[in-house]
C-alpha positions as CSV (number, residue, x, y, z in Angstrom):
1,M,-44.9,-27.6,-81.3
2,A,-41.3,-29.4,-82.9
3,A,-40.2,-32.5,-81.1
4,A,-37.2,-32.2,-79.1
5,P,-33.9,-33.1,-81.1
6,R,-32.7,-36.9,-80.9
7,P,-29.3,-36.9,-81.5
8,I,-28.0,-40.7,-82.7
9,R,-24.3,-41.1,-81.4
10,E,-23.6,-44.4,-82.7
11,V,-24.2,-45.6,-86.4
12,R,-23.4,-48.8,-87.5
13,F,-23.8,-50.4,-90.7
14,T,-24.3,-53.9,-92.2
15,S,-22.1,-55.2,-94.9
16,H,-25.6,-55.2,-97.0
17,F,-25.7,-51.7,-96.2
18,A,-22.0,-50.5,-97.3
19,R,-22.4,-52.7,-100.7
20,A,-25.7,-51.0,-101.6
21,S,-23.9,-47.5,-100.5
22,A,-21.2,-48.1,-102.5
23,R,-23.3,-48.6,-105.6
24,L,-25.5,-45.8,-105.5
25,P,-24.2,-43.2,-108.0
26,L,-21.9,-40.2,-106.7
27,D,-24.8,-37.6,-106.6
28,L,-26.9,-40.0,-104.2
29,R,-23.8,-41.2,-102.0
30,R,-23.2,-37.4,-101.2
31,S,-26.9,-37.1,-100.4
32,A,-26.6,-39.7,-98.4
33,E,-23.8,-38.3,-96.4
34,E,-25.1,-34.9,-95.9
35,R,-28.8,-36.8,-94.7
36,L,-26.8,-39.2,-92.4
37,G,-25.3,-35.9,-90.9
38,W,-28.4,-34.6,-90.4
39,F,-29.8,-38.2,-88.8
40,K,-26.8,-37.8,-86.7
41,R,-27.9,-34.8,-85.0
42,N,-31.4,-35.4,-84.9
43,A,-32.9,-38.5,-86.3
44,F,-36.6,-37.1,-86.8
45,D,-35.1,-34.0,-88.5
46,P,-38.4,-33.1,-90.7
47,R,-36.3,-33.1,-93.8
48,L,-35.5,-36.9,-93.6
49,R,-39.3,-37.8,-93.0
50,T,-38.3,-40.3,-90.5
51,H,-41.2,-43.0,-90.3
52,K,-41.9,-46.2,-88.5
53,L,-42.5,-49.2,-90.8
54,H,-45.4,-51.9,-90.5
55,G,-46.2,-55.1,-91.5
56,S,-43.3,-57.9,-92.1
57,L,-41.0,-54.6,-91.6
58,E,-42.4,-54.0,-88.2
59,G,-39.6,-53.1,-85.8
60,Y,-37.6,-51.2,-88.7
61,W,-37.7,-47.6,-89.9
62,S,-36.6,-45.7,-92.8
63,F,-36.0,-41.7,-93.8
64,S,-35.7,-40.4,-97.0
65,L,-32.7,-39.6,-99.5
66,T,-35.1,-38.2,-101.9
67,R,-38.5,-39.0,-103.2
68,R,-37.4,-42.3,-104.3
69,H,-34.4,-43.4,-102.4
70,R,-34.8,-44.6,-98.6
71,V,-32.7,-45.5,-95.9
72,L,-33.9,-48.8,-93.9
73,F,-32.4,-49.0,-90.0
74,R,-33.5,-50.0,-86.7
75,F,-32.8,-48.5,-83.3
76,L,-30.6,-50.3,-81.2
77,R,-30.9,-47.8,-78.3
78,S,-32.0,-44.3,-77.7
79,D,-28.9,-43.1,-79.3
80,A,-27.7,-45.6,-81.4
81,A,-28.8,-47.0,-85.4
82,L,-28.1,-49.8,-87.3
83,L,-28.5,-49.0,-91.0
84,F,-29.5,-51.8,-93.3
85,D,-30.0,-51.2,-96.4
86,V,-30.2,-47.9,-99.0
87,G,-31.5,-47.4,-102.2
88,D,-35.3,-46.8,-104.1
89,H,-38.7,-48.5,-102.8
90,R,-37.2,-52.1,-103.3
91,V,-35.4,-51.8,-99.7
92,Y,-39.1,-52.4,-98.2
93,R,-39.0,-55.9,-100.0
């Protein structure tokens, strides 16, 4: 059985996220905008492959833009998120 949709009503961005996002190629920026819309409607949309991180990134979450690119974020509340970084797997460092 699929999980109930979890809408995100408030999305905040760090300055680092804004800079990293601006450096993405245009096609990835468009993909990020589309997936951010999915994220706002349901943070756990299966197409995003949202998952909790472990180890030094415990407390952070990630969702996929492509097979290679991710968005790193934290939930501030059940309906709010703060986006920290976007890029390839180096966002996990």
